[in-house]
N, C-alpha and C positions, 0 to 999 in steps of 0.2 A: 655614629655613637651618640648617645644621649648625654646631655649635661647632668642628668640625674645619676647616671652610672658613675661619672667622675665624682659627684658629690657623695655618693654612697661609699666609694673607696676612701675618699678623704675623711669622711665621718668615722670610719673604722680604722683610720691611720694607716692606710695602704697607699702606696704611690701608684700613679698611672704609668707603669713602665712601658717601654716600647712593645714588649711582648703582649702585655695585657691589652694595650690599645689595639694591636693588630688582631687579636682574638675578638675583641668587641666589634671591630670593623667587619670582620668576616661574618659574625653573627648578625650584624645589622644588614649587611649586603644580601644575606640569604634568608631573611625573615620569611616565615611561612613554610620553610623546610625544617626537617628534624634531623640535624646532622649528628653523626657520631664524633667522638673525639678524633678519630683517625681522619674523618672527612675534614674537620676543622684544621687539623694539623697539615693536611695536604694543601689546603687553600692558603694557610698562613705562610707555608714554606715558599710559595711562589714569590712573595715579597721579602720574606726573611728566611733565607735558606739555612741559616745556622740555628734556628730554633729547634729545640728537642721535643720529642713526644712527651717526655716527663713534664716539661714545662707546661705544655698544653693541658695535660691531665690535672696538674696542681692548680693551674689557673681556673679551670672549669670547676674544680671542687671549691675553690675560694668563692667564685661567682655564685655557686649554688648556696653556700653558707650565707652569703650576703644577700641572697634572694634577688640577684641580678638575672640569673637564668633558672629555669626549671630543668630538672633532670628526670627523664622518663625512660622506663624500660618497656619496650613493646615486646612482641612475641619472639623476636630473633635473638634475645639474650644480650643485646648491646644497649648501653645507655645512649640516649639521644638528647640533645640540648636545644633549648629555644629560650628567647627572652621572656621574662616575667612581664605581665601587662602592667603598665604604669598605674592603672586605676584599681589594681588589686584583684581584678576579675581574672579567673583562670578558666580557660576553655578546656573542653574535653576532646577526645579523639575517637574516630571511627576507623577501624583497621579492616581493610578488605582481605578476606580469606583467599581470594583468587590472585589478584595482581599485586597485593602487598601495599597498596596505597594507604597513606596515613592522612586522613581528612580531619581538619579542625572543625569542631562543633562548638559554635559560639553560644548557643542557648544554654542557660544554666538553670535547670528546673530544680536543682537541689537547694536553692536559697530558702524556699519555703520550709523544707525539711530541717535545715540548719536552724532557722528561727524557732521552729517548734521544739527541737531538741534543747536549745538554749533556754526556752521558756520552762522546760522541765528540769533545768538545773545542770545540764551538760554544757561543756565548753568545747565547741568545735574549733579546731585549729586549722584544718585543711580537709580537702577531699580530692579524689581522683577517680575519674570514670573513663573506662575504655570499653567501647562497644565493638563487637566483632560481627562481621557478616559479609555481604557482597555489595559493592558499589554499583550505581546505576549502569555504568559502562559494562561491567562484567555480567550484570543481569541481562542486558540486551544481547551481549555477545554469546551468552550461554543459554539463551531461551528462557529468561526470567527464572533463574535457579529456584528450585522448589522452596516454598516457605515452610517453616517448621512443620 
């Protein structure tokens, strides 16, 4: 868990409760995965068996509002959570249509577009890109799946 997360909670006058700390620790331990609230709940319960699923949902909503975590909905209709980047950079996601893998894409080619839009008088507050297709493993496994 980052000192920054504790500071964010304090700045907004929220305490770092045992439950919040446990959820932050699970998110920290599972960086790079995109866990559902149920996944997080199951992990937290291993150490804190009395925690309720409603507490996990409420805490994740709070963390989303405070921009500690990003909440993404991919194609299966469930929200998935991951830490926000400390430097303000947000990565994008590639979702494999075959195996369901969610791959983080670090390149952010939209910065130029944001700058241009702001030059024209727009105020960009956020963006989100999800790319769909076939990962290299599925392409190899399925004979380089047909391109468009």
